[in-house]
C-alpha positions as CSV (number, residue, x, y, z in Angstrom):
1,X,16.4,-4.0,-73.9
2,X,17.6,-1.2,-76.1
3,X,21.2,-1.0,-77.4
4,X,22.9,2.0,-78.9
5,X,25.2,0.9,-81.8
6,X,27.7,2.3,-84.2
7,X,28.4,0.2,-87.3
8,X,29.5,0.3,-90.9
9,X,27.3,-0.8,-93.8
10,X,28.4,-2.6,-96.9
11,X,29.4,0.6,-98.5
12,X,31.6,1.7,-95.6
13,X,29.2,4.3,-94.4
14,X,29.1,4.7,-90.6
15,X,25.6,4.4,-89.2
16,X,24.3,5.0,-85.7
17,X,21.1,3.9,-84.1
18,X,19.2,1.9,-81.6
19,X,18.3,-1.8,-81.8
20,X,16.0,-3.8,-79.5
21,X,17.2,-7.3,-78.4
22,X,17.3,-9.6,-75.4
23,X,21.1,-9.3,-75.0
24,X,24.1,-7.6,-76.5
25,X,25.0,-10.8,-78.4
26,X,21.5,-11.0,-79.9
27,X,21.7,-7.3,-80.8
28,X,25.0,-7.9,-82.6
29,X,23.4,-10.8,-84.6
30,X,20.5,-8.6,-85.6
31,X,22.9,-6.0,-86.9
32,X,25.0,-8.6,-88.7
33,X,21.9,-10.0,-90.5
34,X,21.1,-6.5,-91.7
35,X,24.5,-6.2,-93.3
36,X,26.1,-4.1,-90.7
37,X,29.6,-4.5,-89.2
38,X,29.5,-3.6,-85.5
39,X,32.0,-1.0,-84.3
40,X,30.6,-0.5,-80.9
41,X,27.5,-1.4,-79.0
42,X,26.3,-0.6,-75.5
43,X,23.1,-0.8,-73.5
44,X,21.1,2.4,-73.8
45,X,18.8,4.2,-71.4
46,X,15.3,2.8,-71.6
47,X,12.1,4.9,-71.3
48,X,9.6,3.9,-68.7
49,X,7.3,1.3,-70.2
50,X,4.0,0.9,-68.5
51,X,3.3,-2.2,-70.4
52,X,5.9,-4.1,-68.4
53,X,3.8,-3.6,-65.2
54,X,0.2,-3.3,-66.5
55,X,-0.6,-5.8,-69.3
56,X,-3.4,-3.5,-70.6
57,X,-0.9,-1.0,-71.8
58,X,1.2,-3.7,-73.6
59,X,1.0,-4.4,-77.4
60,X,-1.3,-2.9,-80.0
61,X,-5.1,-3.1,-80.0
62,X,-6.9,-5.2,-82.6
63,X,-8.7,-2.1,-83.8
64,X,-5.4,-0.2,-84.5
65,X,-4.0,-3.2,-86.3
66,X,-7.1,-3.5,-88.5
67,X,-6.7,0.2,-89.6
68,X,-3.0,-0.3,-90.2
69,X,-3.6,-3.3,-92.4
70,X,-6.3,-1.6,-94.4
71,X,-4.3,1.6,-95.0
72,X,-1.1,-0.4,-95.9
73,X,-3.2,-2.5,-98.3
74,X,-4.6,0.6,-100.0
75,X,-1.2,2.2,-100.4
76,X,0.4,-1.0,-101.9
77,X,-2.6,-1.4,-104.2
78,X,-1.9,2.2,-105.4
79,X,1.7,1.0,-106.3
80,X,3.3,3.0,-103.5
81,X,6.7,1.3,-102.5
82,X,6.5,-0.5,-99.2
83,X,9.1,1.7,-97.5
84,X,7.3,4.9,-98.6
85,X,4.0,3.3,-97.5
86,X,5.3,2.6,-94.0
87,X,6.8,6.1,-93.7
88,X,3.4,7.5,-94.5
89,X,1.7,5.2,-91.9
90,X,4.1,6.2,-89.1
91,X,2.4,9.6,-89.0
92,X,-1.1,8.1,-89.4
93,X,-1.3,5.6,-86.5
94,X,-2.1,6.9,-83.0
95,X,-0.5,4.0,-81.0
96,X,3.0,4.9,-79.7
97,X,3.9,1.2,-79.7
98,X,2.8,0.7,-83.3
99,X,4.8,3.8,-84.3
100,X,7.9,2.2,-82.8
101,X,7.2,-1.1,-84.5
102,X,6.7,0.6,-87.9
103,X,10.0,2.5,-87.6
104,X,11.9,-0.7,-86.8
105,X,10.1,-2.4,-89.8
106,X,11.4,0.4,-92.0
107,X,14.9,-0.1,-90.7
108,X,14.7,-3.9,-91.3
109,X,13.4,-3.6,-94.8
110,X,16.1,-1.1,-95.7
111,X,18.5,-3.7,-94.5
112,X,17.2,-6.2,-97.0
113,X,14.5,-8.1,-95.0
114,X,11.1,-8.9,-96.4
115,X,7.9,-7.6,-94.8
116,X,7.0,-11.1,-93.4
117,X,10.5,-11.4,-91.9
118,X,10.4,-8.1,-90.1
119,X,6.9,-8.5,-88.7
120,X,7.9,-11.9,-87.4
121,X,10.2,-10.0,-84.9
122,X,7.1,-8.7,-83.2
123,X,5.0,-11.6,-82.0
124,X,3.2,-9.5,-79.4
125,X,1.8,-7.3,-82.2
126,X,1.5,-9.7,-85.2
127,X,0.0,-13.2,-84.8
128,X,1.2,-16.3,-86.6
129,X,-1.9,-16.0,-88.8
130,X,-0.8,-12.5,-89.8
131,X,2.8,-13.5,-90.6
132,X,1.8,-16.6,-92.6
133,X,-0.7,-14.7,-94.7
134,X,1.8,-11.9,-95.4
135,X,4.4,-14.5,-96.4
136,X,1.8,-16.1,-98.7
137,X,0.9,-12.7,-100.3
138,X,4.6,-11.9,-100.9
139,X,5.1,-15.2,-102.7
140,X,2.0,-14.9,-104.8
141,X,2.4,-11.2,-105.5
142,X,-0.9,-10.4,-103.9
143,X,0.3,-8.7,-100.7
144,X,-2.4,-6.0,-100.9
145,X,-5.2,-8.6,-101.1
146,X,-3.6,-10.5,-98.2
147,X,-3.6,-7.4,-96.0
148,X,-7.2,-6.6,-96.9
149,X,-8.2,-10.2,-96.1
150,X,-6.4,-10.0,-92.8
151,X,-8.2,-6.7,-91.9
152,X,-11.6,-8.2,-92.8
153,X,-11.0,-11.3,-90.6
154,X,-9.6,-9.3,-87.7
155,X,-12.6,-6.9,-87.9
156,X,-15.1,-9.8,-87.8
157,X,-13.2,-11.2,-84.7
158,X,-13.2,-7.8,-83.1
159,X,-16.9,-7.3,-83.7
160,X,-17.8,-10.7,-82.1
161,X,-15.6,-10.1,-79.1
162,X,-17.0,-6.5,-78.7
163,X,-20.6,-7.8,-78.8
164,X,-19.8,-10.4,-76.1
165,X,-18.1,-7.8,-73.9
166,X,-20.9,-5.3,-74.5
167,X,-23.5,-7.9,-73.4
168,X,-21.5,-8.6,-70.2
169,X,-20.8,-5.0,-69.4
170,X,-24.3,-4.2,-68.0
171,X,-24.6,-7.2,-65.6
172,X,-21.0,-6.8,-64.4
173,X,-21.6,-3.1,-63.7
174,X,-24.8,-3.9,-61.7
175,X,-23.3,-6.8,-59.8
176,X,-20.2,-4.7,-59.0
177,X,-22.5,-1.8,-57.8
178,X,-24.4,-4.2,-55.5
179,X,-21.2,-5.4,-53.9
180,X,-19.9,-1.9,-53.4
181,X,-23.1,-0.6,-51.9
182,X,-23.3,-3.8,-49.7
183,X,-19.7,-3.1,-48.5
184,X,-20.6,0.5,-47.6
185,X,-23.7,-0.6,-45.9
186,X,-21.9,-3.2,-43.8
187,X,-19.2,-0.7,-42.9
188,X,-21.1,2.6,-42.1
189,X,-24.9,2.0,-42.0
190,X,-25.7,-1.4,-40.6
191,X,-23.5,-1.2,-37.5
192,X,-25.4,1.9,-36.2
193,X,-28.9,0.5,-37.1
194,X,-28.2,-2.9,-35.7
195,X,-26.9,-1.4,-32.4
196,X,-30.2,0.4,-32.0
197,X,-32.0,-2.9,-32.3
198,X,-29.7,-4.5,-29.8
199,X,-30.2,-1.7,-27.3
200,X,-34.0,-2.0,-27.7
201,X,-33.7,-5.6,-26.4
202,X,-36.4,-6.9,-28.8
203,X,-36.4,-10.4,-30.2
204,X,-34.5,-10.3,-33.5
205,X,-35.5,-12.5,-36.5
206,X,-33.0,-14.9,-38.1
207,X,-32.4,-12.5,-41.0
208,X,-31.3,-9.7,-38.7
209,X,-29.1,-12.1,-36.6
210,X,-27.3,-13.2,-39.9
211,X,-26.8,-9.5,-40.9
212,X,-25.4,-8.8,-37.4
213,X,-23.0,-11.7,-37.7
214,X,-21.6,-10.6,-41.1
215,X,-21.6,-6.9,-40.0
216,X,-19.4,-7.7,-37.0
217,X,-17.0,-9.7,-39.0
218,X,-16.7,-7.1,-41.7
219,X,-16.3,-4.2,-39.4
220,X,-13.5,-5.9,-37.4
221,X,-11.7,-7.6,-40.2
222,X,-12.5,-5.6,-43.3
223,X,-8.8,-5.1,-44.2
224,X,-8.0,-8.8,-43.9
225,X,-11.1,-9.6,-45.9
226,X,-10.1,-7.2,-48.7
227,X,-6.5,-8.5,-48.8
228,X,-7.7,-12.1,-48.7
229,X,-10.1,-11.4,-51.6
230,X,-7.3,-9.8,-53.7
231,X,-5.0,-12.6,-52.8
232,X,-7.5,-15.2,-54.0
233,X,-7.9,-13.3,-57.3
234,X,-4.1,-13.1,-57.7
235,X,-3.7,-16.8,-56.9
236,X,-6.5,-17.7,-59.3
237,X,-4.9,-15.7,-62.1
238,X,-1.5,-17.2,-61.5
239,X,-3.0,-20.7,-61.5
240,X,-4.9,-20.3,-64.8
241,X,-1.8,-19.0,-66.4
242,X,0.1,-22.2,-65.6
243,X,-0.1,-25.0,-68.1
244,X,-2.0,-27.4,-65.9
245,X,-4.3,-24.7,-64.5
246,X,-5.1,-23.4,-68.0
247,X,-6.3,-26.8,-69.2
248,X,-8.6,-27.3,-66.2
249,X,-10.0,-23.7,-66.5
250,X,-10.6,-24.0,-70.2
251,X,-12.4,-27.4,-69.7
252,X,-14.5,-25.9,-66.9
253,X,-15.5,-22.9,-69.1
254,X,-16.9,-25.3,-71.7
255,X,-19.0,-27.1,-69.1
256,X,-20.7,-24.0,-67.6
257,X,-24.4,-23.9,-68.6
258,X,-25.2,-21.5,-71.4
259,X,-21.8,-19.7,-71.3
260,X,-20.1,-22.9,-72.3
261,X,-22.2,-23.3,-75.4
262,X,-21.6,-19.6,-76.3
263,X,-17.8,-20.0,-75.9
264,X,-17.8,-23.2,-77.9
265,X,-19.5,-21.5,-80.8
266,X,-17.1,-18.6,-80.5
267,X,-14.1,-20.9,-80.7
268,X,-15.6,-22.8,-83.7
269,X,-16.2,-19.5,-85.5
270,X,-12.6,-18.4,-84.9
271,X,-11.2,-21.8,-85.9
272,X,-13.3,-22.1,-89.1
273,X,-12.7,-18.6,-90.2
274,X,-9.0,-18.5,-89.7
275,X,-8.3,-21.9,-91.1
276,X,-10.4,-21.0,-94.2
277,X,-8.3,-17.8,-94.6
278,X,-5.0,-19.7,-94.4
279,X,-6.0,-22.4,-96.8
280,X,-7.4,-19.9,-99.3
281,X,-4.1,-18.0,-99.0
282,X,-2.1,-21.1,-100.1
283,X,-0.7,-22.1,-96.7
284,X,0.0,-25.9,-96.4
285,X,-2.7,-27.6,-94.3
286,X,-0.4,-28.8,-91.6
287,X,1.2,-25.4,-91.1
288,X,-2.3,-23.8,-91.2
289,X,-3.5,-26.1,-88.5
290,X,-0.5,-25.4,-86.3
291,X,-1.1,-21.7,-86.7
292,X,-4.8,-21.9,-85.9
293,X,-4.1,-24.0,-82.8
294,X,-2.2,-21.1,-81.3
295,X,-4.9,-18.5,-81.9
296,X,-8.1,-20.4,-81.2
297,X,-8.1,-19.2,-77.6
298,X,-8.7,-22.5,-75.7
299,X,-6.1,-25.1,-74.7
300,X,-8.6,-28.0,-75.1
301,X,-9.2,-27.1,-78.7
302,X,-5.6,-26.3,-79.2
303,X,-4.6,-29.9,-78.3
304,X,-7.3,-31.3,-80.6
305,X,-6.2,-29.2,-83.5
306,X,-2.5,-30.1,-83.0
307,X,-3.5,-33.8,-82.8
308,X,-5.3,-33.3,-86.2
309,X,-2.2,-31.7,-87.6
310,X,-0.1,-34.7,-86.6
311,X,-2.7,-37.2,-88.0
312,X,-2.8,-35.3,-91.3
313,X,0.9,-35.9,-91.7
314,X,0.2,-39.7,-91.4
315,X,-2.6,-39.5,-94.1
316,X,-5.6,-39.3,-91.8
317,X,-8.3,-36.8,-92.5
318,X,-9.1,-33.8,-90.2
319,X,-12.8,-34.6,-90.1
320,X,-12.1,-38.1,-88.8
321,X,-10.0,-36.8,-85.9
322,X,-12.6,-34.2,-85.0
323,X,-15.4,-36.7,-85.2
324,X,-13.6,-38.9,-82.6
325,X,-13.5,-36.0,-80.0
326,X,-16.6,-35.3,-78.0
327,X,-15.5,-31.7,-77.4
328,X,-16.0,-31.0,-81.2
329,X,-19.5,-30.4,-82.4
330,X,-20.5,-33.2,-84.8
331,X,-21.4,-30.8,-87.6
332,X,-17.8,-29.5,-87.7
333,X,-16.3,-32.9,-88.3
334,X,-19.0,-33.8,-90.9
335,X,-18.7,-30.5,-92.8
336,X,-14.9,-30.8,-92.8
337,X,-15.0,-34.4,-94.2
338,X,-17.3,-33.1,-97.0
339,X,-14.8,-30.3,-97.7
340,X,-11.9,-32.7,-97.8
341,X,-13.7,-35.1,-100.2
342,X,-14.8,-32.4,-102.6
343,X,-11.5,-30.4,-102.5
344,X,-13.3,-27.3,-101.3
345,X,-12.3,-27.3,-97.7
346,X,-11.7,-23.5,-97.5
347,X,-15.3,-22.9,-98.9
348,X,-16.9,-25.3,-96.4
349,X,-14.9,-23.7,-93.5
350,X,-16.1,-20.3,-94.6
351,X,-19.7,-21.5,-94.5
352,X,-19.1,-22.9,-91.1
353,X,-17.7,-19.6,-89.9
354,X,-20.7,-17.7,-91.2
355,X,-23.0,-20.2,-89.4
356,X,-21.2,-20.0,-86.1
357,X,-20.9,-16.2,-86.4
358,X,-24.7,-15.9,-86.6
359,X,-25.1,-18.4,-83.8
360,X,-22.9,-16.3,-81.5
361,X,-24.7,-13.1,-82.4
362,X,-28.1,-14.8,-81.7
363,X,-26.9,-16.2,-78.4
364,X,-25.5,-12.9,-77.2
365,X,-28.8,-11.2,-78.0
366,X,-30.8,-13.9,-76.2
367,X,-28.4,-13.7,-73.2
368,X,-28.7,-9.9,-73.0
369,X,-32.5,-10.2,-72.9
370,X,-32.4,-12.9,-70.2
371,X,-29.9,-11.2,-68.0
372,X,-32.0,-8.1,-67.4
373,X,-34.8,-9.9,-65.5
374,X,-32.2,-12.0,-63.6
375,X,-30.5,-8.8,-62.5
376,X,-33.9,-7.3,-61.4
377,X,-34.5,-10.4,-59.3
378,X,-31.1,-10.1,-57.6
379,X,-31.8,-6.4,-56.8
380,X,-35.2,-7.4,-55.5
381,X,-33.7,-10.1,-53.2
382,X,-31.1,-7.6,-51.9
383,X,-33.8,-5.1,-51.0
384,X,-35.9,-7.9,-49.5
385,X,-33.1,-8.9,-47.2
386,X,-32.5,-5.4,-46.1
387,X,-36.3,-4.9,-45.4
388,X,-36.7,-8.2,-43.6
389,X,-33.4,-7.8,-41.6
390,X,-33.6,-4.1,-40.6
391,X,-36.7,-2.2,-41.4
392,X,-39.2,-4.7,-40.1
393,X,-37.5,-5.1,-36.7
394,X,-37.2,-1.4,-36.4
395,X,-40.9,-1.1,-37.2
396,X,-41.8,-3.8,-34.6
397,X,-39.7,-2.0,-31.9
398,X,-41.4,1.3,-32.7
399,X,-44.9,-0.3,-32.5
400,X,-44.2,-1.9,-29.2
401,X,-43.0,1.4,-27.7
């Protein structure tokens, strides 16, 4: 919620503005932490936010965040003060959401907060990885390098996910087109053609009778079928967003032939690369593991990484924990043990990330090549069903007459 406030700063100057918070009390606390004495505060009028209703419009895209990080790194490296750099970037970014975030960041930093403290207020935009690396860069005086490193890692993650989505776009489009064309056929074309066959009184083959059965159901109950289909999808989404459903769904995905192997390699790439980045940035190993657990993208691996974090606190090695879990590839546990023994864990994890990154790219290329003939077979089967169920009976009726 947005709150309009009127407050005095430490010099007695009256300041007016808008603050975002969950409640009036929280808004007052935010202003107090920024050195302001609240004189009046009231809930303001909020603009329509499409992100509240459609998740696609919520937050900032990874691509926009990469550009923001690179530009901010360049400005800081050029010795531009952080406030001036953020003022410059407000006009450079295209995302309305990111513009609002940067303006609030400027306000927070003017109030005495550090960059890591202010970005921590926006968890929907900046991940724990981002916040930890910024904090590490501030402490070591290498903020520009931290930002550049973050941008590089996010760009690699973005490239991998983009390749995966690109590989799936073609088959999804074709399969969707088949379903749409099939629905139109069952609604407008097949009822008329099948009625002709019924009137002819000819003996109908099994394929035709099956088509007639589904056509009658779809023509009578098409609205219920569509609503039922949407209801199943909505129920499924709600189920996998629950804690128990999420675990079952994530475990199922890893067991799906071919796709499970691809996702496992993708998770291992993400885990290795991000953990390597955090350790190289000077983040303590336990904190680094806790951070990576939240961004790996699978609840099964999240639990394994959190278990490793707890075991590390008791003196056990990460590699030993991973080696005891069947969900973890053996090479990961073995390589991590070598890294722990040699004191070069970040380097070993970097090599693991490169290995799995190439593995993901190769699997995506292979899947793309294999999906094309599979789709052609599906199209051929759909055409064969139509020919066997409709055209052949019509031809037979015409021949008899």
